[in-house]
Structure formats: C-alpha cells, structure tokens
ROTIBA-239758 format. One record per residue: residue number from 1; residue in three letters; x, y, z of N, C-alpha, C in turn. Coordinates in steps of 0.02 Angstrom, whole numbers, plus 32768, in hexadecimal, padded with zeros to 4 digits. Each point is the difference from the previous one (the first is absolute). Example, Ala and Ser with C-alpha at 12.3 -4.5 7.8 and 13.67 -1.06 7.14 Angstrom:
BEGIN
+-----+------+------+------+------+------+------+------+------+------+------+
! seq ! type !  n.X !  n.Y !  n.Z ! ca.X ! ca.Y ! ca.Z !  c.X !  c.Y !  c.Z !
+-----+------+------+------+------+------+------+------+------+------+------+
!   1 !  ALA ! 8294 ! 7EE4 ! 8186 ! 7FD3 ! 803B ! 8000 ! 802D ! 803C ! 8000 !
!   2 !  SER ! 7FEE ! 8035 ! 7FDC ! 802A ! 803B ! 8003 ! 7FD9 ! 8037 ! 8025 !
+-----+------+------+------+------+------+------+------+------+------+------+
This chain:
BEGIN
+-----+------+------+------+------+------+------+------+------+------+------+
! seq ! type !  n.X !  n.Y !  n.Z ! ca.X ! ca.Y ! ca.Z !  c.X !  c.Y !  c.Z !
+-----+------+------+------+------+------+------+------+------+------+------+
!   1 !  MET ! 81BA ! 8014 ! 7F8F ! 7FCF ! 7FD0 ! 7FFC ! 801B ! 7FCC ! 8014 !
!   2 !  ALA ! 8046 ! 7FDC ! 7FED ! 7FFF ! 7FAD ! 8016 ! 8001 ! 7FFB ! 8048 !
!   3 !  GLU ! 8036 ! 8047 ! 8024 ! 7FEF ! 7FFF ! 8047 ! 7FBF ! 8004 ! 8015 !
!   4 !  SER ! 7FBF ! 800B ! 7FF0 ! 7FD7 ! 7FFD ! 8023 ! 7FE1 ! 7FCF ! 7FEB !
!   5 !  VAL ! 7FFD ! 7FF7 ! 7FB7 ! 7FD8 ! 7F9B ! 8009 ! 8020 ! 7FEC ! 802A !
!   6 !  ASN ! 8045 ! 8017 ! 8011 ! 802C ! 7FC9 ! 8015 ! 7FEE ! 7FE9 ! 807C !
!   7 !  LYS ! 7FE4 ! 8039 ! 7FF7 ! 7FBC ! 8011 ! 8039 ! 7FDC ! 7FDE ! 8027 !
!   8 !  MET ! 7FD0 ! 7FFD ! 7FC0 ! 7FD0 ! 7FD1 ! 7FE6 ! 800D ! 7FBD ! 8006 !
!   9 !  PHE ! 8024 ! 7FF6 ! 7FF2 ! 801C ! 7FAA ! 7FEB ! 802C ! 8007 ! 805D !
!  10 !  ASP ! 800D ! 802E ! 8014 ! 8034 ! 7FF9 ! 8041 ! 7FC1 ! 7FF5 ! 802A !
!  11 !  LEU ! 7FEA ! 8024 ! 801D ! 7FB0 ! 8008 ! 801A ! 7FDD ! 7FA9 ! 8004 !
!  12 !  ILE ! 7FF0 ! 8002 ! 7F97 ! 7FEE ! 7FA7 ! 8023 ! 8013 ! 7FD3 ! 8027 !
!  13 !  ASP ! 8047 ! 7FE6 ! 7FD2 ! 802B ! 7FEE ! 8035 ! 8014 ! 7FE8 ! 8050 !
!  14 !  ASP ! 7FE1 ! 8059 ! 803A ! 8022 ! 7FFC ! 802A ! 7F9A ! 7FCF ! 8019 !
!  15 !  LEU ! 7FE2 ! 801B ! 7FDA ! 7F99 ! 7FFE ! 8022 ! 8023 ! 7F95 ! 8002 !
!  16 !  SER ! 801A ! 7FFD ! 7FAA ! 801A ! 7FA1 ! 7FFF ! 801E ! 7FFC ! 8057 !
!  17 !  ALA ! 8036 ! 7FEE ! 7FE5 ! 801B ! 8024 ! 8054 ! 7FD8 ! 7FF2 ! 8048 !
!  18 !  LEU ! 7FEC ! 8033 ! 8001 ! 7FC0 ! 800A ! 8030 ! 7FD1 ! 7FB0 ! 801F !
!  19 !  CYS ! 7FD8 ! 7FDC ! 7FB9 ! 7FFA ! 7FE4 ! 7FF6 ! 8021 ! 7FBC ! 8025 !
!  20 !  ASP ! 8032 ! 8000 ! 7FF3 ! 8020 ! 7FD3 ! 7FF2 ! 8004 ! 7FD0 ! 804E !
!  21 !  ASP ! 8019 ! 8063 ! 803E ! 8028 ! 8015 ! 8025 ! 7FB6 ! 7FD2 ! 8038 !
!  22 !  GLY ! 7FBE ! 8011 ! 7FDA ! 7FD0 ! 8004 ! 8044 ! 800D ! 7FD4 ! 8017 !
!  23 !  ILE ! 7FC8 ! 7FED ! 8028 ! 7FF5 ! 7FBA ! 804B ! 7FD3 ! 7FED ! 7FDD !
!  24 !  PRO ! 7FDA ! 7FB4 ! 7FE8 ! 7FE1 ! 7FDE ! 7FE4 ! 7FC2 ! 7FEE ! 804C !
!  25 !  ILE ! 7FC6 ! 8009 ! 8003 ! 7FC7 ! 800D ! 8032 ! 7FF5 ! 7FBE ! 7FFB !
!  26 !  PHE ! 7FE1 ! 7FEE ! 7FA1 ! 7FCE ! 7FD9 ! 7FEF ! 8004 ! 7FF2 ! 7FCA !
!  27 !  PRO ! 8013 ! 7FD3 ! 7FCE ! 7FE8 ! 7FF8 ! 7F9B ! 8001 ! 802D ! 7FE8 !
!  28 !  GLY ! 8012 ! 8033 ! 7FE3 ! 7FE7 ! 801A ! 7FD5 ! 801B ! 8053 ! 8024 !
!  29 !  ARG ! 800E ! 7FFE ! 805B ! 7FDC ! 8046 ! 801C ! 804C ! 8014 ! 8028 !
!  30 !  MET ! 8010 ! 801C ! 7FFF ! 8049 ! 8034 ! 8035 ! 7FFE ! 802C ! 801D !
!  31 !  ILE ! 8015 ! 8029 ! 802A ! 800D ! 802A ! 8011 ! 803D ! 801F ! 7FD7 !
!  32 !  VAL ! 7FFC ! 8056 ! 7FEF ! 8038 ! 8017 ! 7FFB ! 800F ! 803B ! 801C !
!  33 !  ASN ! 8038 ! 8009 ! 8010 ! 8013 ! 804F ! 8025 ! 7FEF ! 8031 ! 7FE2 !
!  34 !  THR ! 7FCE ! 801C ! 8021 ! 7FB5 ! 8042 ! 7FDE ! 802B ! 802C ! 7FD5 !
!  35 !  LYS ! 803B ! 801B ! 8051 ! 801D ! 802A ! 7FD1 ! 8037 ! 8017 ! 7FE9 !
!  36 !  GLU ! 8019 ! 7FBC ! 7FDA ! 8021 ! 8014 ! 7FD7 ! 7FD4 ! 7FF5 ! 7FDF !
!  37 !  LEU ! 7FC3 ! 7FE3 ! 7FFA ! 7FC5 ! 801C ! 7FB6 ! 7FE5 ! 802E ! 7FF8 !
!  38 !  TYR ! 7FFB ! 8012 ! 802B ! 7FEA ! 8047 ! 7FFC ! 8040 ! 8023 ! 7FDF !
!  39 !  LYS ! 8048 ! 7FFE ! 8022 ! 8042 ! 8000 ! 7FD7 ! 7FFC ! 8019 ! 7FBA !
!  40 !  ILE ! 7FDB ! 7FBB ! 7FD5 ! 8014 ! 7FF5 ! 7FBE ! 7FC7 ! 8014 ! 7FD4 !
!  41 !  VAL ! 7FA6 ! 7FF4 ! 8029 ! 7FD4 ! 8025 ! 7FE1 ! 8013 ! 8049 ! 7FFF !
!  42 !  ASN ! 8002 ! 8011 ! 8024 ! 8010 ! 804B ! 7FF6 ! 8048 ! 801D ! 7FD0 !
!  43 !  SER ! 8024 ! 7FF7 ! 8002 ! 8020 ! 8005 ! 7FCD ! 8019 ! 7FD1 ! 7FB9 !
!  44 !  PHE ! 7F8D ! 8015 ! 8005 ! 8005 ! 7FE1 ! 7FA6 ! 8004 ! 8055 ! 7FDB !
!  45 !  PRO ! 7FD2 ! 8031 ! 8017 ! 8010 ! 8019 ! 7FE4 ! 802B ! 8035 ! 7FF6 !
!  46 !  ASN ! 8049 ! 8007 ! 8028 ! 8028 ! 803C ! 7FF3 ! 8025 ! 7FCE ! 7FCA !
!  47 !  ALA ! 8000 ! 7FBF ! 7FFA ! 8030 ! 7FDC ! 7FB5 ! 7FBB ! 801E ! 7FB8 !
!  48 !  ILE ! 7FAE ! 7FF9 ! 8029 ! 800A ! 8035 ! 7F9C ! 7FF2 ! 8036 ! 8005 !
!  49 !  SER ! 8011 ! 8010 ! 803A ! 8006 ! 805A ! 7FF8 ! 8036 ! 800A ! 7FEA !
!  50 !  ASP ! 803F ! 7FD5 ! 7FF1 ! 803B ! 800B ! 7FF2 ! 7FF5 ! 7FE3 ! 7FAD !
!  51 !  GLU ! 7FBF ! 7FC6 ! 7FDE ! 7FF5 ! 800A ! 7FD3 ! 8003 ! 804F ! 7FF3 !
!  52 !  ILE ! 7FC2 ! 8022 ! 7FFC ! 7FEF ! 8038 ! 8016 ! 8031 ! 801F ! 7FF1 !
!  53 !  ASN ! 8021 ! 801E ! 802A ! 8047 ! 8030 ! 7FFE ! 801F ! 7FF1 ! 7FA0 !
!  54 !  ASP ! 8028 ! 7FC3 ! 7FF8 ! 8019 ! 7FE0 ! 7FD7 ! 7FE4 ! 8028 ! 7FBB !
!  55 !  ALA ! 7F94 ! 7FE7 ! 7FF9 ! 7FE6 ! 802E ! 7FCC ! 800B ! 8060 ! 7FFB !
!  56 !  ARG ! 7FF7 ! 8002 ! 8050 ! 801F ! 805F ! 7FE3 ! 804A ! 7FFD ! 7FF6 !
!  57 !  ILE ! 803B ! 7FEC ! 8000 ! 803B ! 800C ! 7FE4 ! 7FF4 ! 7FF7 ! 7FD1 !
!  58 !  ILE ! 7FD9 ! 7FC5 ! 7FFD ! 7FF7 ! 7FDC ! 7FA3 ! 7FF1 ! 8053 ! 7FEF !
!  59 !  LEU ! 7FE2 ! 8017 ! 8001 ! 7FB6 ! 8036 ! 7FF3 ! 8035 ! 8038 ! 8005 !
!  60 !  LYS ! 8030 ! 8007 ! 8018 ! 8049 ! 8044 ! 800C ! 8021 ! 7FFB ! 7FBB !
!  61 !  LYS ! 800D ! 7FD9 ! 7FF8 ! 8030 ! 7FF3 ! 7FED ! 7FE3 ! 7FEC ! 7FB1 !
!  62 !  LYS ! 7FC8 ! 800A ! 7FE1 ! 7FDC ! 8006 ! 7FD0 ! 7FE4 ! 8053 ! 7FFA !
!  63 !  ASP ! 8003 ! 8037 ! 8037 ! 7FFA ! 802C ! 7FF6 ! 8047 ! 8037 ! 8005 !
!  64 !  GLU ! 803D ! 7FC4 ! 8008 ! 8034 ! 801B ! 7FED ! 8016 ! 7FFA ! 7FB1 !
!  65 !  ILE ! 7FE9 ! 7FCD ! 7FFD ! 8028 ! 7FD6 ! 7F91 ! 7FC5 ! 8032 ! 7FF0 !
!  66 !  LEU ! 7FBB ! 8017 ! 8018 ! 7FDA ! 801D ! 7FB2 ! 8021 ! 8057 ! 8016 !
!  67 !  GLN ! 801B ! 8025 ! 803E ! 8013 ! 802D ! 8003 ! 8058 ! 8002 ! 7FD2 !
!  68 !  GLU ! 8014 ! 7FF0 ! 8006 ! 8048 ! 7FEE ! 7FCB ! 8002 ! 7FDF ! 7FD0 !
!  69 !  ALA ! 7FD0 ! 7FE6 ! 7FDE ! 7FD9 ! 800B ! 7FD3 ! 7FFD ! 8048 ! 7FCA !
!  70 !  LYS ! 7FC6 ! 802B ! 8033 ! 7FF2 ! 8019 ! 7FE8 ! 803D ! 803D ! 7FF6 !
!  71 !  ILE ! 8043 ! 8010 ! 803F ! 8024 ! 801C ! 8000 ! 802A ! 7FDF ! 7FC3 !
!  72 !  ARG ! 8011 ! 7FD5 ! 7FF0 ! 802F ! 7FED ! 7FBC ! 7FCC ! 8024 ! 7FD6 !
!  73 !  ALA ! 7FD6 ! 8018 ! 7FEA ! 7FBB ! 7FE6 ! 7FD5 ! 800C ! 805C ! 7FFD !
!  74 !  GLU ! 800A ! 7FFE ! 801F ! 8014 ! 805F ! 7FF7 ! 803C ! 803B ! 7FDD !
!  75 !  ARG ! 802B ! 7FD0 ! 802D ! 804D ! 7FFB ! 7FEE ! 8009 ! 8002 ! 7FB3 !
!  76 !  ILE ! 7FEE ! 7F96 ! 7FEE ! 7FE4 ! 8011 ! 7FD2 ! 7FF3 ! 8031 ! 7FB9 !
!  77 !  ILE ! 7FAA ! 800D ! 800C ! 7FE4 ! 802A ! 7FE0 ! 8031 ! 8041 ! 7FE5 !
!  78 !  GLN ! 801F ! 8026 ! 8066 ! 8025 ! 8049 ! 7FEF ! 802E ! 7FEB ! 7FDF !
!  79 !  ASP ! 8024 ! 7FEC ! 7FFB ! 802E ! 7FEE ! 7FE3 ! 8004 ! 7FF1 ! 7FAD !
!  80 !  ALA ! 7FBF ! 7FFA ! 7FD0 ! 7FEE ! 7FE7 ! 7FD4 ! 7FEB ! 8047 ! 8000 !
!  81 !  GLU ! 7FED ! 8023 ! 8023 ! 7FE6 ! 8050 ! 7FE6 ! 804E ! 8031 ! 8019 !
!  82 !  ASN ! 8036 ! 7FF0 ! 800D ! 8021 ! 8019 ! 8000 ! 803C ! 8005 ! 7FC4 !
!  83 !  GLU ! 7FF8 ! 7FB9 ! 7FDF ! 801B ! 7FEA ! 7FD5 ! 7FC8 ! 8028 ! 7FD1 !
!  84 !  ARG ! 7FBA ! 7FE9 ! 7FD8 ! 7FE9 ! 8018 ! 7FD3 ! 8017 ! 805D ! 7FDA !
!  85 !  TYR ! 7FF3 ! 800B ! 8070 ! 8029 ! 807A ! 7FEB ! 8031 ! 7FDA ! 7FFB !
!  86 !  LYS ! 8039 ! 7FE1 ! 8017 ! 8038 ! 8014 ! 7FD9 ! 8009 ! 7FE7 ! 7FC3 !
!  87 !  LEU ! 7FC5 ! 7FE6 ! 7FE0 ! 8041 ! 7FDA ! 7FB1 ! 7FBD ! 804B ! 7FD5 !
!  88 !  LEU ! 7FBE ! 8004 ! 801B ! 8002 ! 8048 ! 7FEE ! 8021 ! 8027 ! 7FF2 !
!  89 !  ASN ! 8022 ! 8016 ! 801C ! 8023 ! 8038 ! 7FF7 ! 8037 ! 7FF9 ! 7FD2 !
!  90 !  GLU ! 801B ! 7FC3 ! 800D ! 8050 ! 7FF3 ! 7FE5 ! 7FF3 ! 7FE4 ! 7FB2 !
!  91 !  SER ! 7FE0 ! 800B ! 7FE6 ! 7FEB ! 7FDA ! 7FCB ! 7FC2 ! 802D ! 7FC7 !
!  92 !  SER ! 801D ! 8008 ! 7FB4 ! 7FC9 ! 8002 ! 7FDE ! 7FCD ! 7FC5 ! 7FF0 !
!  93 !  LEU ! 7FF5 ! 7FD7 ! 8027 ! 7FE4 ! 7FC0 ! 7FE4 ! 7FC7 ! 7FFF ! 8029 !
!  94 !  ASN ! 7FED ! 8037 ! 8028 ! 7FC7 ! 800B ! 804C ! 7FE4 ! 7FD8 ! 7FCE !
!  95 !  LYS ! 7FE5 ! 7FF3 ! 7FE1 ! 7FB0 ! 7FE7 ! 8002 ! 8005 ! 7FC1 ! 7FFA !
!  96 !  ALA ! 8021 ! 7FED ! 7FD6 ! 8021 ! 7FA0 ! 8020 ! 8014 ! 800A ! 8040 !
!  97 !  MET ! 8012 ! 8019 ! 8025 ! 803A ! 7FE3 ! 803B ! 7FC3 ! 8013 ! 8035 !
!  98 !  GLU ! 7FD4 ! 8010 ! 8036 ! 7FBC ! 803E ! 7FF9 ! 7FE7 ! 7F9F ! 7FEE !
!  99 !  GLU ! 7FE5 ! 7FDC ! 7FCC ! 7FC6 ! 7FD7 ! 7FE2 ! 8027 ! 7FB3 ! 801F !
! 100 !  HIS ! 8037 ! 8026 ! 8003 ! 802F ! 7FBF ! 8015 ! 7FFD ! 7FDF ! 8066 !
! 101 !  ALA ! 8006 ! 8057 ! 8009 ! 7FFA ! 8016 ! 8051 ! 7FD4 ! 7FDB ! 8010 !
! 102 !  GLU ! 7FB2 ! 801C ! 7FE7 ! 7FB1 ! 7FED ! 8036 ! 7FF3 ! 7FB1 ! 7FDC !
! 103 !  LYS ! 8035 ! 7FEE ! 7FCA ! 8004 ! 7F9B ! 7FEC ! 8013 ! 7FDB ! 8053 !
! 104 !  PHE ! 803C ! 8021 ! 8004 ! 8018 ! 7FD9 ! 802A ! 7FF5 ! 803B ! 8056 !
! 105 !  ARG ! 7FF4 ! 8026 ! 8004 ! 7FBF ! 8019 ! 802F ! 7FCC ! 7FC3 ! 801F !
! 106 !  GLN ! 7FDE ! 7FF1 ! 7FBA ! 7FD7 ! 7FF0 ! 8011 ! 8015 ! 7FB3 ! 7FFE !
! 107 !  THR ! 8029 ! 7FD5 ! 7FEF ! 7FFF ! 7FC3 ! 8023 ! 8048 ! 7FFE ! 8030 !
! 108 !  VAL ! 800E ! 8038 ! 8024 ! 7FF7 ! 7FEF ! 8057 ! 7FEC ! 8001 ! 8024 !
! 109 !  PHE ! 7FAF ! 8021 ! 7FD2 ! 7FE4 ! 801A ! 803D ! 7FC9 ! 7FBF ! 7FF6 !
! 110 !  ASP ! 7FE2 ! 7FD2 ! 7FD2 ! 800C ! 7FB6 ! 7FF4 ! 800F ! 7FEA ! 8031 !
! 111 !  GLU ! 804B ! 7FFC ! 7FE6 ! 8021 ! 7FDD ! 801E ! 7FE5 ! 8004 ! 804D !
! 112 !  CYS ! 8014 ! 803C ! 801E ! 8003 ! 801D ! 8034 ! 7FBD ! 7FE3 ! 804B !
! 113 !  GLN ! 7FC6 ! 8011 ! 7FB7 ! 7FA7 ! 7FDD ! 8018 ! 7FF0 ! 7FBA ! 8000 !
! 114 !  GLN ! 8038 ! 7FBB ! 7FDC ! 8000 ! 7FBD ! 8005 ! 8029 ! 8000 ! 803A !
! 115 !  ILE ! 8046 ! 8010 ! 8002 ! 801D ! 7FFC ! 8042 ! 7FCE ! 7FFF ! 8037 !
! 116 !  LYS ! 7FC4 ! 8040 ! 8020 ! 7FCF ! 7FFA ! 8036 ! 7FCF ! 7FE1 ! 7FF3 !
! 117 !  MET ! 7FF0 ! 7FE7 ! 7FC7 ! 7FC9 ! 7FF1 ! 8022 ! 8022 ! 7FC3 ! 7FFC !
! 118 !  GLN ! 802B ! 7FCD ! 7FF9 ! 8024 ! 7FC5 ! 8013 ! 800E ! 7FFA ! 8036 !
! 119 !  ALA ! 8039 ! 8037 ! 802B ! 7FFF ! 8002 ! 802E ! 7FC0 ! 8002 ! 8041 !
! 120 !  PHE ! 7FCA ! 8035 ! 7FD5 ! 7FC8 ! 7FFE ! 8034 ! 7FBC ! 7FA7 ! 7FEF !
! 121 !  ASN ! 800A ! 7FDB ! 7FBE ! 7FE8 ! 7FED ! 8016 ! 8029 ! 7FB1 ! 8026 !
! 122 !  GLU ! 802A ! 800A ! 7FED ! 8057 ! 7FCF ! 8021 ! 7FCE ! 8010 ! 8059 !
! 123 !  ALA ! 8021 ! 8039 ! 7FFD ! 7FC9 ! 8024 ! 803F ! 7FC6 ! 7FC1 ! 8029 !
! 124 !  GLN ! 7FDF ! 8029 ! 7FDB ! 7F93 ! 7FEE ! 803D ! 8018 ! 7F9E ! 7FDE !
! 125 !  GLU ! 801C ! 7FF1 ! 7FFC ! 801A ! 7FC8 ! 7FF5 ! 8000 ! 7FD6 ! 801F !
! 126 !  VAL ! 803F ! 7FFF ! 8023 ! 800B ! 8019 ! 8044 ! 7FE0 ! 800E ! 8005 !
! 127 !  ARG ! 7FD8 ! 8038 ! 8034 ! 7FFF ! 8000 ! 8011 ! 7FA4 ! 7FCF ! 8019 !
! 128 !  LEU ! 7FD8 ! 8003 ! 7FD4 ! 7FD4 ! 7FC6 ! 8008 ! 8002 ! 7FB2 ! 8007 !
! 129 !  ASN ! 805D ! 8007 ! 7FE5 ! 7FF7 ! 7FB1 ! 802C ! 801D ! 800E ! 802A !
! 130 !  ALA ! 7FEF ! 8025 ! 804A ! 804D ! 800F ! 8029 ! 7FB0 ! 7FFC ! 8037 !
! 131 !  LYS ! 7FDB ! 8028 ! 7FE5 ! 7FA1 ! 8008 ! 801F ! 7FE8 ! 7FCA ! 7FFF !
! 132 !  ASN ! 8004 ! 7FCD ! 7FCE ! 7FF5 ! 7FBB ! 7FD2 ! 8015 ! 7FD4 ! 8043 !
! 133 !  GLU ! 804E ! 8007 ! 8010 ! 801A ! 7FDC ! 803A ! 7FFB ! 7FFD ! 8032 !
! 134 !  SER ! 7FEB ! 804A ! 8016 ! 7FF1 ! 8012 ! 8045 ! 7FBB ! 7FCE ! 801E !
! 135 !  GLN ! 7FD8 ! 8038 ! 7FD7 ! 7FBF ! 7FF4 ! 7FFF ! 7FFE ! 7F7D ! 800E !
! 136 !  ARG ! 802F ! 7FF9 ! 7FC9 ! 7FE2 ! 7FB9 ! 7FF7 ! 802A ! 7FDD ! 8073 !
! 137 !  MET ! 8027 ! 8025 ! 7FFD ! 801C ! 8005 ! 8042 ! 7FDE ! 7FEE ! 802B !
! 138 !  LYS ! 7FE2 ! 8066 ! 7FF9 ! 7FD3 ! 7FF3 ! 8049 ! 7FC6 ! 7FE1 ! 8009 !
! 139 !  GLU ! 7FFE ! 7FE4 ! 7FCF ! 7FC0 ! 7FE1 ! 7FF1 ! 7FF3 ! 7F99 ! 802D !
! 140 !  GLU ! 8051 ! 7FE4 ! 7FC3 ! 8032 ! 7FC8 ! 802D ! 7FF1 ! 801E ! 805D !
! 141 !  SER ! 801A ! 8025 ! 7FF0 ! 8035 ! 800F ! 8056 ! 7F84 ! 7FFA ! 802B !
! 142 !  GLN ! 7FE5 ! 802D ! 7FEF ! 7FBC ! 8004 ! 8018 ! 7FE2 ! 7FAE ! 8018 !
! 143 !  GLN ! 800C ! 7FE0 ! 7FBC ! 7FD1 ! 7FD1 ! 800A ! 8033 ! 7FAC ! 8026 !
! 144 !  PHE ! 8027 ! 8022 ! 7FEE ! 803E ! 7FC8 ! 8057 ! 8006 ! 802B ! 803A !
! 145 !  ALA ! 7FE7 ! 802A ! 800A ! 8009 ! 800E ! 8043 ! 7FB1 ! 7FFA ! 8017 !
! 146 !  GLN ! 7FBF ! 8018 ! 7FB7 ! 7F9F ! 7FC4 ! 8021 ! 8021 ! 7FC7 ! 801E !
! 147 !  GLN ! 802C ! 7FD4 ! 7FD6 ! 7FF2 ! 7FBA ! 7FFB ! 802B ! 7FE6 ! 804E !
! 148 !  LEU ! 802B ! 802B ! 8022 ! 8010 ! 7FF7 ! 803A ! 7FDE ! 8000 ! 803B !
! 149 !  LEU ! 7FE7 ! 804A ! 7FE0 ! 7FC0 ! 8011 ! 8016 ! 7FB7 ! 7FD8 ! 801E !
! 150 !  ASN ! 7FEF ! 7FF4 ! 7FD9 ! 7FC5 ! 7FCB ! 8005 ! 8021 ! 7FA6 ! 8011 !
! 151 !  ASN ! 802D ! 8000 ! 7FF4 ! 8026 ! 7FBE ! 8015 ! 8018 ! 8016 ! 8066 !
! 152 !  LEU ! 801D ! 8051 ! 7FFC ! 7FE0 ! 7FEE ! 8036 ! 7FDC ! 7FF3 ! 802C !
! 153 !  GLU ! 7FC7 ! 8024 ! 8003 ! 7FA1 ! 8007 ! 8012 ! 8015 ! 7FA6 ! 8013 !
! 154 !  GLN ! 7FE7 ! 8005 ! 7FC4 ! 8014 ! 7FA6 ! 7FF5 ! 8001 ! 7FCC ! 8038 !
! 155 !  ASP ! 8022 ! 800A ! 8017 ! 803A ! 7FDD ! 802D ! 7FD8 ! 803B ! 805B !
! 156 !  LEU ! 8009 ! 802D ! 800C ! 7FC5 ! 801E ! 802A ! 7FE1 ! 7FF5 ! 8009 !
! 157 !  ASN ! 7FD6 ! 7FFA ! 7FD5 ! 7FAB ! 7FE9 ! 7FF7 ! 8016 ! 7FA8 ! 8014 !
! 158 !  ARG ! 8022 ! 7FD3 ! 7FF6 ! 8001 ! 7FC7 ! 8009 ! 8012 ! 7FE3 ! 804B !
! 159 !  LEU ! 8046 ! 803A ! 8004 ! 801D ! 7FFF ! 804C ! 7FA6 ! 800B ! 803E !
! 160 !  TYR ! 7FDC ! 8035 ! 7FD8 ! 7FD7 ! 803B ! 8025 ! 7FE5 ! 7FB7 ! 8026 !
! 161 !  GLN ! 7FCB ! 7FB3 ! 7FCE ! 7FE8 ! 7FE1 ! 8001 ! 802E ! 7FCD ! 8032 !
! 162 !  LEU ! 8027 ! 7FEF ! 8007 ! 8023 ! 7FE4 ! 8029 ! 7FF0 ! 7FF8 ! 8038 !
! 163 !  VAL ! 8008 ! 803F ! 801F ! 7FF5 ! 8037 ! 803B ! 7FC9 ! 7FE3 ! 8015 !
! 164 !  MET ! 7FE5 ! 800F ! 7FD0 ! 7FA6 ! 801E ! 801D ! 7FEA ! 7F9E ! 7FFF !
! 165 !  ASN ! 8008 ! 7FD4 ! 7FE8 ! 7FF7 ! 7FBC ! 7FFB ! 8028 ! 7FE6 ! 802F !
! 166 !  GLY ! 8049 ! 8014 ! 8040 ! 8021 ! 7FF4 ! 8036 ! 7FE2 ! 8015 ! 8030 !
! 167 !  GLN ! 7FCA ! 8041 ! 7FE7 ! 7FE2 ! 8006 ! 8055 ! 7FC8 ! 7FF6 ! 7FE4 !
! 168 !  GLN ! 7FD9 ! 7FDE ! 7FD4 ! 7FCD ! 7FE4 ! 800A ! 7FF4 ! 7FAD ! 8023 !
! 169 !  LYS ! 8033 ! 8000 ! 7FDF ! 8004 ! 7FA1 ! 8025 ! 803B ! 801D ! 8053 !
! 170 !  LEU ! 8008 ! 801C ! 8013 ! 800A ! 7FFA ! 801F ! 7FBA ! 8024 ! 804D !
! 171 !  GLN ! 7FE5 ! 8025 ! 7FFA ! 7FB4 ! 8023 ! 7FEE ! 7FD0 ! 7FC0 ! 8029 !
! 172 !  GLU ! 7FF5 ! 7FDA ! 7FAC ! 7FE7 ! 7FA8 ! 8017 ! 8021 ! 7FDE ! 8027 !
! 173 !  MET ! 8055 ! 8011 ! 8005 ! 8013 ! 7FC4 ! 8047 ! 7FEA ! 8013 ! 8053 !
! 174 !  LYS ! 7FEF ! 8047 ! 7FF4 ! 8007 ! 802E ! 8041 ! 7FA5 ! 7FD9 ! 7FEE !
! 175 !  THR ! 7FD9 ! 800C ! 7FE6 ! 7FB3 ! 7FE7 ! 8012 ! 8013 ! 7F98 ! 802B !
! 176 !  GLN ! 8022 ! 800C ! 7FC5 ! 8001 ! 7FBC ! 8003 ! 7FF9 ! 7FCA ! 804C !
! 177 !  ASP ! 8043 ! 8022 ! 8027 ! 800D ! 801B ! 8039 ! 7FCC ! 8009 ! 8046 !
! 178 !  SER ! 7FFC ! 8049 ! 7FEA ! 7FBC ! 7FFE ! 802F ! 7FCA ! 7FE5 ! 7FF2 !
! 179 !  VAL ! 7FFF ! 7FD2 ! 7FC2 ! 7FB9 ! 7FD0 ! 8029 ! 800E ! 7FB7 ! 8007 !
! 180 !  SER ! 8034 ! 7FFF ! 8015 ! 801C ! 7FB1 ! 7FFF ! 7FFE ! 8015 ! 8053 !
! 181 !  GLN ! 7FFF ! 8041 ! 7FFA ! 802A ! 7FFC ! 805F ! 7FBC ! 7FFC ! 7FFE !
! 182 !  TYR ! 7FC6 ! 801F ! 801F ! 7FB9 ! 8008 ! 7FF2 ! 7FF3 ! 7FE7 ! 8019 !
! 183 !  ASN ! 7FF5 ! 7FB8 ! 7FB5 ! 8008 ! 7FBF ! 8009 ! 8001 ! 7FAD ! 8047 !
! 184 !  ASP ! 804B ! 803C ! 8017 ! 8013 ! 7FBD ! 8021 ! 7FF5 ! 8031 ! 8063 !
+-----+------+------+------+------+------+------+------+------+------+------+
C-alpha cells in the first residue's frame, strides 16, 4: 500500500518538476510539455488501481485467516471429540469425563469463534481502511487533475484572447493604412 502512495507522491513531484521546467510566457503563465503533462495525468488512475489491488490482497488475506481459523477450530473440535470417546471407553468415570469433554469442546469452540470473529473484524477494518484510503486518494487525484485542467483551460482562453486581440490590432492597422493611402 505504501508503494502505491509513493507512486501518487512521485506523480505529484513529476507535475511540480514539469511546472518548474515550463517556459514563462507572461506573469503567472507558462508553456509546459503537454505530452509529459498527459503522461503524468494519465498515470494517476494506475496509481489508484494499485490501491485497489492492495485492498484485494488484504481481502484475500482475510479469507485465508478465516479459513485457517476454521480449519484449526475443526481440528481442535475433532481432537476433543476423539479424546472424549477415548475417555468414555477407558474409564468407569464416563459421565464425569463426558461432561469434562463437553466443557472442553465448548471452551475450544468458543475460543475458535472468538478467533474467527477477531480475524473477521480485523480483516473488515483493514478492508474499510483500504477502501477509505483508496477513495480519498482517488478523490484527491481527481481534484488535482481537475485543477490542472481548469488552469490549462484558463491559460488557453487567455492565449486565445491574446491572439484575437493581435488579429484585431492588425486589422485596425490595415484599415488605417488603407484610409491614409486613400486620403493621400
């Protein structure tokens, strides 16, 4: 999971470096390598999917823990049952031993249930934390990408306005030249 988080921070560092390498046009505006910008922005979903994969691995481990707890519980219960039958056949104290075995079986069963519940709760908590972290990172990366795109849109609109103003100024100069030639 830490590796995925590191990838996200690396991408953010790459964006900062891209901005640092940009060519200033006028105050607060610069030209950046769009190919690099798109490469970085397009890498965000992969970093997020790593978080999702980490969550899947955690869920798989949860299932393995639960399966192991179940196998251990069954083995302990089977051992207790075997012990009970052995004691019943070997002693004249069958009733006392049967009660003891039943208590032992119940204690083991209760402990196994506790282990199972604890493993389940821990796995649920890990899964929820991974899901929340993944969602938070996804939202942050989307907000960051949206902000970058908004800034890019503003920059492009300003450049478009500069081009339009320049064209209008050239047109005015042509018109003034034509009028002054006509008057001469």
